[in-house]
All heavy atoms as TSV, in Angstrom:
chain	resi	resn	atom	element	x	y	z
A	1	MET	N	N	-40.423	23.022	4.878
A	1	MET	CA	C	-40.277	21.710	4.188
A	1	MET	C	C	-40.677	20.631	5.171
A	1	MET	O	O	-40.328	20.573	6.382
A	1	MET	CB	C	-38.787	21.590	3.922
A	1	MET	CG	C	-38.514	20.385	2.922
A	1	MET	SD	S	-36.884	20.141	2.279
A	1	MET	CE	C	-35.930	21.467	2.561
A	2	PRO	N	N	-41.573	19.735	4.647
A	2	PRO	CA	C	-42.036	18.652	5.524
A	2	PRO	C	C	-40.893	17.753	5.939
A	2	PRO	O	O	-39.907	17.573	5.257
A	2	PRO	CB	C	-42.970	17.930	4.684
A	2	PRO	CG	C	-43.282	18.823	3.500
A	2	PRO	CD	C	-42.122	19.756	3.357
A	3	ARG	N	N	-40.962	17.205	7.112
A	3	ARG	CA	C	-39.932	16.357	7.765
A	3	ARG	C	C	-39.611	15.143	6.854
A	3	ARG	O	O	-38.366	14.869	6.703
A	3	ARG	CB	C	-40.387	15.940	9.122
A	3	ARG	CG	C	-39.257	15.254	9.874
A	3	ARG	CD	C	-39.314	15.628	11.365
A	3	ARG	NE	N	-38.368	14.909	12.099
A	3	ARG	CZ	C	-37.128	15.426	12.288
A	3	ARG	NH1	N	-36.821	16.615	11.808
A	3	ARG	NH2	N	-36.258	14.852	13.038
A	4	PRO	N	N	-40.526	14.470	6.301
A	4	PRO	CA	C	-40.199	13.208	5.503
A	4	PRO	C	C	-39.340	13.661	4.278
A	4	PRO	O	O	-38.439	12.926	3.899
A	4	PRO	CB	C	-41.554	12.664	5.087
A	4	PRO	CG	C	-42.400	13.052	6.079
A	4	PRO	CD	C	-41.946	14.448	6.594
A	5	LEU	N	N	-39.591	14.786	3.708
A	5	LEU	CA	C	-38.877	15.236	2.524
A	5	LEU	C	C	-37.469	15.581	2.970
A	5	LEU	O	O	-36.447	15.287	2.228
A	5	LEU	CB	C	-39.557	16.412	1.805
A	5	LEU	CG	C	-38.872	16.929	0.561
A	5	LEU	CD1	C	-38.836	15.845	-0.472
A	5	LEU	CD2	C	-39.601	18.112	0.110
A	6	LEU	N	N	-37.331	16.204	4.092
A	6	LEU	CA	C	-36.023	16.578	4.604
A	6	LEU	C	C	-35.135	15.339	4.860
A	6	LEU	O	O	-33.955	15.259	4.573
A	6	LEU	CB	C	-36.105	17.413	5.860
A	6	LEU	CG	C	-34.789	17.768	6.604
A	6	LEU	CD1	C	-34.009	18.670	5.640
A	6	LEU	CD2	C	-35.081	18.488	7.884
A	7	GLN	N	N	-35.749	14.340	5.411
A	7	GLN	CA	C	-35.131	13.082	5.777
A	7	GLN	C	C	-34.543	12.392	4.408
A	7	GLN	O	O	-33.532	11.838	4.342
A	7	GLN	CB	C	-35.958	12.073	6.467
A	7	GLN	CG	C	-36.250	12.609	7.954
A	7	GLN	CD	C	-34.986	12.615	8.778
A	7	GLN	OE1	O	-34.072	11.817	8.623
A	7	GLN	NE2	N	-34.855	13.655	9.544
A	8	VAL	N	N	-35.440	12.418	3.445
A	8	VAL	CA	C	-35.054	11.841	2.112
A	8	VAL	C	C	-33.927	12.600	1.502
A	8	VAL	O	O	-32.890	12.005	1.001
A	8	VAL	CB	C	-36.245	11.819	1.161
A	8	VAL	CG1	C	-35.796	11.449	-0.275
A	8	VAL	CG2	C	-37.249	10.823	1.626
A	9	LEU	N	N	-33.925	13.927	1.582
A	9	LEU	CA	C	-32.882	14.684	1.043
A	9	LEU	C	C	-31.549	14.512	1.841
A	9	LEU	O	O	-30.519	14.509	1.230
A	9	LEU	CB	C	-33.208	16.261	1.031
A	9	LEU	CG	C	-34.312	16.651	0.032
A	9	LEU	CD1	C	-34.711	18.136	0.196
A	9	LEU	CD2	C	-33.889	16.283	-1.400
A	10	LEU	N	N	-31.609	14.471	3.106
A	10	LEU	CA	C	-30.405	14.184	3.960
A	10	LEU	C	C	-29.851	12.742	3.638
A	10	LEU	O	O	-28.642	12.580	3.559
A	10	LEU	CB	C	-30.794	14.283	5.393
A	10	LEU	CG	C	-30.995	15.768	5.943
A	10	LEU	CD1	C	-31.412	15.614	7.400
A	10	LEU	CD2	C	-29.573	16.456	5.918
A	11	THR	N	N	-30.703	11.810	3.445
A	11	THR	CA	C	-30.258	10.480	3.151
A	11	THR	C	C	-29.604	10.367	1.720
A	11	THR	O	O	-28.504	9.892	1.614
A	11	THR	CB	C	-31.458	9.423	3.054
A	11	THR	OG1	O	-32.019	9.462	4.367
A	11	THR	CG2	C	-30.981	8.126	2.747
A	12	ILE	N	N	-30.105	11.140	0.788
A	12	ILE	CA	C	-29.538	11.180	-0.553
A	12	ILE	C	C	-28.131	11.930	-0.405
A	12	ILE	O	O	-27.111	11.517	-1.028
A	12	ILE	CB	C	-30.396	11.829	-1.540
A	12	ILE	CG1	C	-31.528	11.073	-1.814
A	12	ILE	CG2	C	-29.749	12.221	-2.826
A	12	ILE	CD1	C	-32.725	11.694	-2.663
A	13	GLY	N	N	-28.129	13.094	0.326
A	13	GLY	CA	C	-26.843	13.815	0.411
A	13	GLY	C	C	-25.750	13.023	1.110
A	13	GLY	O	O	-24.591	12.994	0.696
A	14	TRP	N	N	-26.124	12.354	2.190
A	14	TRP	CA	C	-25.039	11.552	2.891
A	14	TRP	C	C	-24.652	10.298	2.165
A	14	TRP	O	O	-23.508	9.920	2.172
A	14	TRP	CB	C	-25.522	11.128	4.332
A	14	TRP	CG	C	-25.487	12.228	5.357
A	14	TRP	CD1	C	-26.603	12.942	5.895
A	14	TRP	CD2	C	-24.322	12.980	5.811
A	14	TRP	NE1	N	-26.123	13.826	6.670
A	14	TRP	CE2	C	-24.785	13.890	6.712
A	14	TRP	CE3	C	-23.012	12.645	5.675
A	14	TRP	CZ2	C	-23.937	14.723	7.405
A	14	TRP	CZ3	C	-22.077	13.525	6.363
A	14	TRP	CH2	C	-22.569	14.509	7.256
A	15	SER	N	N	-25.544	9.735	1.392
A	15	SER	CA	C	-25.239	8.609	0.591
A	15	SER	C	C	-24.278	8.984	-0.521
A	15	SER	O	O	-23.260	8.295	-0.726
A	15	SER	CB	C	-26.492	8.048	-0.098
A	15	SER	OG	O	-27.410	7.584	0.888
A	16	PHE	N	N	-24.559	10.238	-1.125
A	16	PHE	CA	C	-23.515	10.769	-2.154
A	16	PHE	C	C	-22.164	11.045	-1.556
A	16	PHE	O	O	-21.253	10.702	-2.136
A	16	PHE	CB	C	-24.093	11.954	-2.753
A	16	PHE	CG	C	-23.236	12.645	-3.776
A	16	PHE	CD1	C	-23.116	12.072	-5.008
A	16	PHE	CD2	C	-22.522	13.785	-3.457
A	16	PHE	CE1	C	-22.290	12.607	-5.978
A	16	PHE	CE2	C	-21.685	14.337	-4.435
A	16	PHE	CZ	C	-21.607	13.795	-5.648
A	17	PHE	N	N	-22.167	11.543	-0.309
A	17	PHE	CA	C	-20.936	11.899	0.351
A	17	PHE	C	C	-20.033	10.621	0.668
A	17	PHE	O	O	-18.978	10.511	0.532
A	17	PHE	CB	C	-21.258	12.631	1.593
A	17	PHE	CG	C	-19.970	13.076	2.353
A	17	PHE	CD1	C	-19.050	13.862	1.871
A	17	PHE	CD2	C	-19.811	12.587	3.674
A	17	PHE	CE1	C	-17.925	14.302	2.468
A	17	PHE	CE2	C	-18.720	12.954	4.349
A	17	PHE	CZ	C	-17.724	13.887	3.788
A	18	GLY	N	N	-20.886	9.508	1.109
A	18	GLY	CA	C	-20.266	8.229	1.304
A	18	GLY	C	C	-19.624	7.579	0.049
A	18	GLY	O	O	-18.554	7.073	0.123
A	19	VAL	N	N	-20.341	7.662	-1.026
A	19	VAL	CA	C	-19.796	7.240	-2.284
A	19	VAL	C	C	-18.594	8.021	-2.754
A	19	VAL	O	O	-17.527	7.330	-3.161
A	19	VAL	CB	C	-20.870	7.305	-3.432
A	19	VAL	CG1	C	-20.297	7.016	-4.794
A	19	VAL	CG2	C	-22.034	6.279	-3.170
A	20	VAL	N	N	-18.626	9.314	-2.492
A	20	VAL	CA	C	-17.429	10.107	-2.869
A	20	VAL	C	C	-16.232	9.660	-1.949
A	20	VAL	O	O	-15.071	9.582	-2.439
A	20	VAL	CB	C	-17.726	11.608	-2.660
A	20	VAL	CG1	C	-16.430	12.391	-2.773
A	20	VAL	CG2	C	-18.726	12.078	-3.753
A	21	LEU	N	N	-16.464	9.395	-0.693
A	21	LEU	CA	C	-15.368	9.023	0.225
A	21	LEU	C	C	-14.889	7.647	-0.141
A	21	LEU	O	O	-13.629	7.420	-0.200
A	21	LEU	CB	C	-15.840	8.898	1.668
A	21	LEU	CG	C	-16.066	10.287	2.382
A	21	LEU	CD1	C	-16.693	10.063	3.706
A	21	LEU	CD2	C	-14.812	11.027	2.404
A	22	VAL	N	N	-15.686	6.791	-0.580
A	22	VAL	CA	C	-15.237	5.331	-0.947
A	22	VAL	C	C	-14.404	5.456	-2.216
A	22	VAL	O	O	-13.364	4.876	-2.390
A	22	VAL	CB	C	-16.342	4.410	-1.143
A	22	VAL	CG1	C	-15.972	3.128	-1.807
A	22	VAL	CG2	C	-17.079	4.087	0.196
A	23	TYR	N	N	-14.978	6.303	-3.163
A	23	TYR	CA	C	-14.164	6.422	-4.455
A	23	TYR	C	C	-12.872	7.079	-4.210
A	23	TYR	O	O	-11.875	6.648	-4.737
A	23	TYR	CB	C	-15.054	7.288	-5.428
A	23	TYR	CG	C	-14.383	7.484	-6.782
A	23	TYR	CD1	C	-14.255	6.530	-7.691
A	23	TYR	CD2	C	-13.822	8.744	-7.023
A	23	TYR	CE1	C	-13.630	6.743	-8.976
A	23	TYR	CE2	C	-13.114	9.039	-8.182
A	23	TYR	CZ	C	-13.031	7.982	-9.183
A	23	TYR	OH	O	-12.432	8.236	-10.277
A	24	GLY	N	N	-12.772	8.167	-3.419
A	24	GLY	CA	C	-11.510	8.819	-3.083
A	24	GLY	C	C	-10.594	7.881	-2.402
A	24	GLY	O	O	-9.376	7.950	-2.634
A	25	GLY	N	N	-11.116	7.148	-1.436
A	25	GLY	CA	C	-10.144	6.156	-0.772
A	25	GLY	C	C	-9.571	5.090	-1.648
A	25	GLY	O	O	-8.471	4.762	-1.630
A	26	ALA	N	N	-10.456	4.562	-2.559
A	26	ALA	CA	C	-9.907	3.630	-3.581
A	26	ALA	C	C	-8.890	4.237	-4.490
A	26	ALA	O	O	-7.878	3.612	-4.918
A	26	ALA	CB	C	-11.109	3.038	-4.338
A	27	ARG	N	N	-9.118	5.466	-4.995
A	27	ARG	CA	C	-8.196	6.197	-5.833
A	27	ARG	C	C	-6.892	6.494	-5.087
A	27	ARG	O	O	-5.769	6.248	-5.624
A	27	ARG	CB	C	-8.758	7.503	-6.345
A	27	ARG	CG	C	-9.966	7.426	-7.332
A	27	ARG	CD	C	-9.552	6.950	-8.611
A	27	ARG	NE	N	-8.702	7.931	-9.218
A	27	ARG	CZ	C	-8.311	7.871	-10.452
A	27	ARG	NH1	N	-8.600	6.910	-11.252
A	27	ARG	NH2	N	-7.520	8.909	-10.996
A	28	LEU	N	N	-7.054	6.815	-3.816
A	28	LEU	CA	C	-5.755	7.020	-3.070
A	28	LEU	C	C	-5.015	5.683	-2.894
A	28	LEU	O	O	-3.731	5.801	-2.961
A	28	LEU	CB	C	-6.177	7.670	-1.670
A	28	LEU	CG	C	-5.041	7.949	-0.717
A	28	LEU	CD1	C	-4.126	9.107	-1.281
A	28	LEU	CD2	C	-5.600	8.388	0.714
A	29	PHE	N	N	-5.685	4.642	-2.632
A	29	PHE	CA	C	-4.926	3.398	-2.416
A	29	PHE	C	C	-4.285	3.022	-3.795
A	29	PHE	O	O	-3.118	2.584	-3.809
A	29	PHE	CB	C	-5.956	2.264	-2.093
A	29	PHE	CG	C	-5.321	0.966	-2.137
A	29	PHE	CD1	C	-4.469	0.511	-1.040
A	29	PHE	CD2	C	-5.472	0.033	-3.169
A	29	PHE	CE1	C	-3.852	-0.671	-1.068
A	29	PHE	CE2	C	-4.850	-1.153	-3.283
A	29	PHE	CZ	C	-4.064	-1.561	-2.190
A	30	ASP	N	N	-4.969	3.244	-4.895
A	30	ASP	CA	C	-4.445	3.006	-6.234
A	30	ASP	C	C	-3.179	3.813	-6.468
A	30	ASP	O	O	-2.212	3.370	-7.158
A	30	ASP	CB	C	-5.408	3.256	-7.230
A	30	ASP	CG	C	-5.229	2.480	-8.535
A	30	ASP	OD1	O	-4.566	1.411	-8.483
A	30	ASP	OD2	O	-5.660	2.909	-9.666
A	31	ARG	N	N	-3.170	5.075	-6.051
A	31	ARG	CA	C	-2.051	5.982	-6.334
A	31	ARG	C	C	-0.856	5.525	-5.396
A	31	ARG	O	O	0.343	5.797	-5.767
A	31	ARG	CB	C	-2.409	7.422	-6.085
A	31	ARG	CG	C	-3.234	8.036	-7.221
A	31	ARG	CD	C	-3.401	9.426	-7.162
A	31	ARG	NE	N	-2.160	10.149	-7.095
A	31	ARG	CZ	C	-1.541	10.617	-8.137
A	31	ARG	NH1	N	-1.969	10.465	-9.315
A	31	ARG	NH2	N	-0.445	11.407	-7.857
A	32	LEU	N	N	-1.176	5.075	-4.148
A	32	LEU	CA	C	-0.077	4.832	-3.185
A	32	LEU	C	C	0.553	3.501	-3.338
A	32	LEU	O	O	1.578	3.195	-2.941
A	32	LEU	CB	C	-0.614	5.005	-1.826
A	32	LEU	CG	C	-0.956	6.406	-1.403
A	32	LEU	CD1	C	-1.572	6.366	0.029
A	32	LEU	CD2	C	0.208	7.334	-1.405
A	33	ALA	N	N	-0.211	2.567	-3.999
A	33	ALA	CA	C	0.285	1.189	-4.044
A	33	ALA	C	C	1.359	1.111	-5.236
A	33	ALA	O	O	1.260	1.799	-6.162
A	33	ALA	CB	C	-0.883	0.289	-4.444
A	34	PRO	N	N	2.287	0.252	-5.027
A	34	PRO	CA	C	3.341	0.236	-6.107
A	34	PRO	C	C	2.923	-0.501	-7.351
A	34	PRO	O	O	3.601	-0.368	-8.364
A	34	PRO	CB	C	4.451	-0.598	-5.399
A	34	PRO	CG	C	3.696	-1.366	-4.412
A	34	PRO	CD	C	2.609	-0.567	-3.888
A	35	ILE	N	N	1.815	-1.187	-7.327
A	35	ILE	CA	C	1.262	-1.899	-8.460
A	35	ILE	C	C	0.168	-1.135	-9.079
A	35	ILE	O	O	-0.704	-0.560	-8.285
A	35	ILE	CB	C	0.766	-3.339	-8.067
A	35	ILE	CG1	C	1.979	-4.053	-7.502
A	35	ILE	CG2	C	0.162	-4.062	-9.165
A	35	ILE	CD1	C	1.473	-5.351	-6.850
A	36	ASP	N	N	0.024	-1.075	-10.398
A	36	ASP	CA	C	-1.070	-0.374	-11.110
A	36	ASP	C	C	-2.198	-1.461	-11.211
A	36	ASP	O	O	-2.265	-2.156	-12.063
A	36	ASP	CB	C	-0.681	-0.033	-12.432
A	36	ASP	CG	C	-1.716	0.883	-13.173
A	36	ASP	OD1	O	-2.801	1.158	-12.487
A	36	ASP	OD2	O	-1.636	1.206	-14.358
A	37	TYR	N	N	-3.099	-1.459	-10.127
A	37	TYR	CA	C	-4.143	-2.420	-10.026
A	37	TYR	C	C	-5.159	-2.280	-11.154
A	37	TYR	O	O	-5.688	-3.310	-11.654
A	37	TYR	CB	C	-4.879	-2.283	-8.688
A	37	TYR	CG	C	-4.139	-2.892	-7.600
A	37	TYR	CD1	C	-3.419	-2.133	-6.707
A	37	TYR	CD2	C	-4.092	-4.224	-7.434
A	37	TYR	CE1	C	-2.599	-2.727	-5.676
A	37	TYR	CE2	C	-3.284	-4.836	-6.465
A	37	TYR	CZ	C	-2.676	-4.082	-5.512
A	37	TYR	OH	O	-1.881	-4.605	-4.494
A	38	ARG	N	N	-5.399	-1.064	-11.695
A	38	ARG	CA	C	-6.424	-0.959	-12.754
A	38	ARG	C	C	-5.869	-1.677	-13.986
A	38	ARG	O	O	-6.656	-2.261	-14.796
A	38	ARG	CB	C	-6.594	0.533	-12.949
A	38	ARG	CG	C	-7.413	1.182	-11.855
A	38	ARG	CD	C	-7.695	2.663	-12.177
A	38	ARG	NE	N	-8.302	3.235	-11.032
A	38	ARG	CZ	C	-9.576	3.525	-10.946
A	38	ARG	NH1	N	-10.344	3.246	-11.964
A	38	ARG	NH2	N	-10.113	4.047	-9.868
A	39	ALA	N	N	-4.607	-1.391	-14.351
A	39	ALA	CA	C	-4.024	-2.023	-15.550
A	39	ALA	C	C	-4.040	-3.586	-15.354
A	39	ALA	O	O	-4.322	-4.409	-16.361
A	39	ALA	CB	C	-2.671	-1.568	-15.766
A	40	GLU	N	N	-3.686	-4.050	-14.124
A	40	GLU	CA	C	-3.630	-5.535	-13.889
A	40	GLU	C	C	-5.162	-6.171	-14.070
A	40	GLU	O	O	-5.279	-7.205	-14.545
A	40	GLU	CB	C	-3.077	-5.861	-12.574
A	40	GLU	CG	C	-1.648	-5.521	-12.408
A	40	GLU	CD	C	-0.780	-6.480	-13.238
A	40	GLU	OE1	O	-1.133	-7.631	-13.380
A	40	GLU	OE2	O	0.179	-5.980	-13.782
A	41	ILE	N	N	-6.040	-5.401	-13.522
A	41	ILE	CA	C	-7.468	-5.799	-13.712
A	41	ILE	C	C	-7.932	-5.953	-15.224
A	41	ILE	O	O	-8.533	-6.925	-15.541
A	41	ILE	CB	C	-8.448	-5.028	-12.869
A	41	ILE	CG1	C	-8.145	-5.267	-11.334
A	41	ILE	CG2	C	-9.873	-5.332	-13.157
A	41	ILE	CD1	C	-8.820	-4.209	-10.466
A	42	ARG	N	N	-7.527	-4.882	-15.957
A	42	ARG	CA	C	-7.790	-4.820	-17.409
A	42	ARG	C	C	-7.234	-6.015	-18.040
A	42	ARG	O	O	-7.764	-6.509	-18.989
A	42	ARG	CB	C	-7.417	-3.609	-17.994
A	42	ARG	CG	C	-8.278	-2.400	-17.591
A	42	ARG	CD	C	-7.933	-1.207	-18.470
A	42	ARG	NE	N	-8.419	0.011	-17.810
A	42	ARG	CZ	C	-7.639	0.804	-17.130
A	42	ARG	NH1	N	-6.422	0.697	-17.088
A	42	ARG	NH2	N	-8.191	1.808	-16.520
A	43	ARG	N	N	-6.058	-6.510	-17.674
A	43	ARG	CA	C	-5.258	-7.639	-18.239
A	43	ARG	C	C	-5.886	-8.959	-17.808
A	43	ARG	O	O	-5.401	-9.980	-18.169
A	43	ARG	CB	C	-3.778	-7.577	-17.937
A	43	ARG	CG	C	-3.134	-6.493	-18.770
A	43	ARG	CD	C	-1.635	-6.672	-18.695
A	43	ARG	NE	N	-1.300	-5.895	-17.513
A	43	ARG	CZ	C	-0.033	-5.740	-17.081
A	43	ARG	NH1	N	0.954	-6.248	-17.791
A	43	ARG	NH2	N	0.268	-4.991	-16.102
A	44	GLY	N	N	-6.861	-8.923	-16.830
A	44	GLY	CA	C	-7.441	-10.209	-16.408
A	44	GLY	C	C	-6.900	-10.767	-15.230
A	44	GLY	O	O	-7.131	-11.933	-14.869
A	45	ASN	N	N	-6.102	-10.092	-14.380
A	45	ASN	CA	C	-5.421	-10.593	-13.242
A	45	ASN	C	C	-6.528	-10.674	-12.136
A	45	ASN	O	O	-6.912	-9.627	-11.576
A	45	ASN	CB	C	-4.333	-9.627	-12.811
A	45	ASN	CG	C	-3.496	-10.260	-11.661
A	45	ASN	OD1	O	-3.923	-11.106	-10.979
A	45	ASN	ND2	N	-2.315	-9.704	-11.547
A	46	LEU	N	N	-6.894	-11.883	-11.838
A	46	LEU	CA	C	-7.967	-12.100	-10.855
A	46	LEU	C	C	-7.538	-11.601	-9.442
A	46	LEU	O	O	-8.264	-11.154	-8.619
A	46	LEU	CB	C	-8.386	-13.481	-10.855
A	46	LEU	CG	C	-9.552	-13.946	-9.937
A	46	LEU	CD1	C	-10.858	-13.099	-10.330
A	46	LEU	CD2	C	-9.787	-15.394	-9.911
A	47	ALA	N	N	-6.298	-11.828	-9.049
A	47	ALA	CA	C	-5.713	-11.498	-7.796
A	47	ALA	C	C	-5.829	-10.042	-7.539
A	47	ALA	O	O	-6.158	-9.602	-6.486
A	47	ALA	CB	C	-4.335	-12.071	-7.551
A	48	ALA	N	N	-5.513	-9.265	-8.533
A	48	ALA	CA	C	-5.560	-7.831	-8.404
A	48	ALA	C	C	-6.992	-7.378	-8.173
A	48	ALA	O	O	-7.376	-6.420	-7.444
A	48	ALA	CB	C	-5.001	-7.118	-9.685
A	49	GLY	N	N	-7.969	-7.960	-8.887
A	49	GLY	CA	C	-9.352	-7.734	-8.711
A	49	GLY	C	C	-9.796	-8.007	-7.310
A	49	GLY	O	O	-10.607	-7.237	-6.741
A	50	VAL	N	N	-9.411	-9.097	-6.724
A	50	VAL	CA	C	-9.767	-9.487	-5.325
A	50	VAL	C	C	-9.062	-8.495	-4.367
A	50	VAL	O	O	-9.803	-8.122	-3.340
A	50	VAL	CB	C	-9.287	-10.906	-5.040
A	50	VAL	CG1	C	-9.459	-11.261	-3.514
A	50	VAL	CG2	C	-9.951	-11.932	-5.907
A	51	VAL	N	N	-7.884	-8.042	-4.639
A	51	VAL	CA	C	-7.282	-7.060	-3.654
A	51	VAL	C	C	-8.063	-5.787	-3.683
A	51	VAL	O	O	-8.351	-5.128	-2.697
A	51	VAL	CB	C	-5.725	-6.862	-4.033
A	51	VAL	CG1	C	-5.244	-5.597	-3.305
A	51	VAL	CG2	C	-4.970	-8.048	-3.765
A	52	MET	N	N	-8.475	-5.301	-4.949
A	52	MET	CA	C	-9.204	-4.033	-5.074
A	52	MET	C	C	-10.545	-4.152	-4.457
A	52	MET	O	O	-11.040	-3.219	-3.810
A	52	MET	CB	C	-9.305	-3.548	-6.511
A	52	MET	CG	C	-8.040	-2.839	-6.979
A	52	MET	SD	S	-7.505	-1.405	-5.999
A	52	MET	CE	C	-8.879	-0.279	-6.276
A	53	ALA	N	N	-11.242	-5.284	-4.687
A	53	ALA	CA	C	-12.550	-5.499	-4.126
A	53	ALA	C	C	-12.416	-5.473	-2.483
A	53	ALA	O	O	-13.263	-4.881	-1.833
A	53	ALA	CB	C	-13.101	-6.852	-4.496
A	54	SER	N	N	-11.320	-6.111	-1.957
A	54	SER	CA	C	-11.105	-6.098	-0.526
A	54	SER	C	C	-10.897	-4.666	-0.025
A	54	SER	O	O	-11.384	-4.300	1.064
A	54	SER	CB	C	-10.027	-6.973	-0.191
A	54	SER	OG	O	-10.204	-8.319	-0.655
A	55	VAL	N	N	-10.108	-3.900	-0.728
A	55	VAL	CA	C	-9.823	-2.528	-0.388
A	55	VAL	C	C	-11.129	-1.783	-0.290
A	55	VAL	O	O	-11.388	-0.946	0.619
A	55	VAL	CB	C	-8.645	-1.902	-1.224
A	55	VAL	CG1	C	-8.686	-0.449	-1.027
A	55	VAL	CG2	C	-7.444	-2.604	-0.972
A	56	ILE	N	N	-11.930	-1.907	-1.380
A	56	ILE	CA	C	-13.143	-1.084	-1.426
A	56	ILE	C	C	-14.123	-1.456	-0.302
A	56	ILE	O	O	-14.663	-0.599	0.228
A	56	ILE	CB	C	-13.845	-1.193	-2.854
A	56	ILE	CG1	C	-12.931	-0.540	-3.862
A	56	ILE	CG2	C	-15.217	-0.693	-2.885
A	56	ILE	CD1	C	-13.249	-0.842	-5.353
A	57	LEU	N	N	-14.286	-2.768	-0.012
A	57	LEU	CA	C	-15.063	-3.164	1.025
A	57	LEU	C	C	-14.542	-2.624	2.344
A	57	LEU	O	O	-15.489	-2.277	3.203
A	57	LEU	CB	C	-15.259	-4.687	1.036
A	57	LEU	CG	C	-16.108	-5.283	-0.078
A	57	LEU	CD1	C	-15.972	-6.830	0.025
A	57	LEU	CD2	C	-17.537	-4.833	0.104
A	58	ALA	N	N	-13.262	-2.646	2.613
A	58	ALA	CA	C	-12.841	-2.206	3.883
A	58	ALA	C	C	-13.030	-0.693	4.011
A	58	ALA	O	O	-13.361	-0.269	5.079
A	58	ALA	CB	C	-11.268	-2.548	3.901
A	59	ILE	N	N	-12.748	0.013	3.023
A	59	ILE	CA	C	-13.062	1.458	3.018
A	59	ILE	C	C	-14.543	1.776	3.224
A	59	ILE	O	O	-14.850	2.629	4.033
A	59	ILE	CB	C	-12.573	2.201	1.676
A	59	ILE	CG1	C	-10.987	2.148	1.571
A	59	ILE	CG2	C	-13.023	3.592	1.673
A	59	ILE	CD1	C	-10.447	2.520	0.281
A	60	ALA	N	N	-15.394	1.005	2.618
A	60	ALA	CA	C	-16.833	1.176	2.727
A	60	ALA	C	C	-17.295	0.880	4.186
A	60	ALA	O	O	-18.147	1.622	4.805
A	60	ALA	CB	C	-17.608	0.290	1.683
A	61	ALA	N	N	-16.579	-0.103	4.770
A	61	ALA	CA	C	-17.004	-0.457	6.171
A	61	ALA	C	C	-16.659	0.703	7.196
A	61	ALA	O	O	-17.386	1.109	8.077
A	61	ALA	CB	C	-16.227	-1.730	6.608
A	62	VAL	N	N	-15.497	1.318	6.914
A	62	VAL	CA	C	-15.029	2.427	7.800
A	62	VAL	C	C	-15.960	3.675	7.539
A	62	VAL	O	O	-16.362	4.300	8.405
A	62	VAL	CB	C	-13.559	2.794	7.411
A	62	VAL	CG1	C	-13.139	4.096	8.186
A	62	VAL	CG2	C	-12.609	1.697	7.850
A	63	VAL	N	N	-16.303	3.890	6.202
A	63	VAL	CA	C	-17.105	5.060	5.939
A	63	VAL	C	C	-18.567	4.821	6.548
A	63	VAL	O	O	-19.078	5.771	7.112
A	63	VAL	CB	C	-17.300	5.242	4.312
A	63	VAL	CG1	C	-18.396	6.212	3.995
A	63	VAL	CG2	C	-15.938	5.708	3.830
A	64	VAL	N	N	-19.121	3.685	6.572
A	64	VAL	CA	C	-20.375	3.412	7.145
A	64	VAL	C	C	-20.365	3.638	8.616
A	64	VAL	O	O	-21.261	4.279	9.134
A	64	VAL	CB	C	-20.840	1.912	6.839
A	64	VAL	CG1	C	-22.027	1.538	7.705
A	64	VAL	CG2	C	-21.220	1.796	5.428
A	65	VAL	N	N	-19.326	3.205	9.272
A	65	VAL	CA	C	-19.248	3.447	10.731
A	65	VAL	C	C	-19.044	4.813	11.040
A	65	VAL	O	O	-19.768	5.351	12.009
A	65	VAL	CB	C	-18.007	2.581	11.316
A	65	VAL	CG1	C	-17.746	3.037	12.733
A	65	VAL	CG2	C	-18.356	1.133	11.217
A	66	VAL	N	N	-18.288	5.566	10.243
A	66	VAL	CA	C	-18.123	7.057	10.505
A	66	VAL	C	C	-19.402	7.787	10.296
A	66	VAL	O	O	-19.825	8.635	11.044
A	66	VAL	CB	C	-16.918	7.570	9.627
A	66	VAL	CG1	C	-16.963	9.096	9.757
A	66	VAL	CG2	C	-15.652	7.078	10.126
A	67	LEU	N	N	-20.107	7.517	9.246
A	67	LEU	CA	C	-21.294	8.204	8.867
A	67	LEU	C	C	-22.439	7.849	9.803
A	67	LEU	O	O	-23.403	8.541	9.989
A	67	LEU	CB	C	-21.663	8.052	7.366
A	67	LEU	CG	C	-20.746	8.624	6.375
A	67	LEU	CD1	C	-21.262	8.344	4.958
A	67	LEU	CD2	C	-20.629	10.136	6.614
A	68	ALA	N	N	-22.439	6.671	10.419
A	68	ALA	CA	C	-23.523	6.113	11.220
A	68	ALA	C	C	-23.416	6.810	12.607
A	68	ALA	O	O	-24.418	6.870	13.296
A	68	ALA	CB	C	-23.512	4.776	11.419
A	69	THR	N	N	-22.258	7.385	12.967
A	69	THR	CA	C	-22.222	7.982	14.348
A	69	THR	C	C	-22.493	9.472	14.271
A	69	THR	O	O	-22.694	10.128	13.433
A	69	THR	CB	C	-20.724	7.826	14.866
A	69	THR	OG1	O	-19.789	8.340	14.012
A	69	THR	CG2	C	-20.457	6.355	15.070
C-alpha cells in the first residue's frame, strides 16, 4: 500500500476513534449528571445547552491531546 494512502486511512481511523471517544464522554456525563440535559435542551433551556457545549469542548480538548501524543 502506498504511504500516502496509508496516512489517509490512519487519519480517518483515528478521527473516527476520536469522535467515538467524544460521544462516549458526553453520554457518560449525561448519565452521571443529576439533570437530564437532553430534555432541558429540547425544552429550550439555553443554560443547559451552554453546559453541554462546554462539556463536549472540554472532552474534545482532552481527546485531541491524548491522540496527538
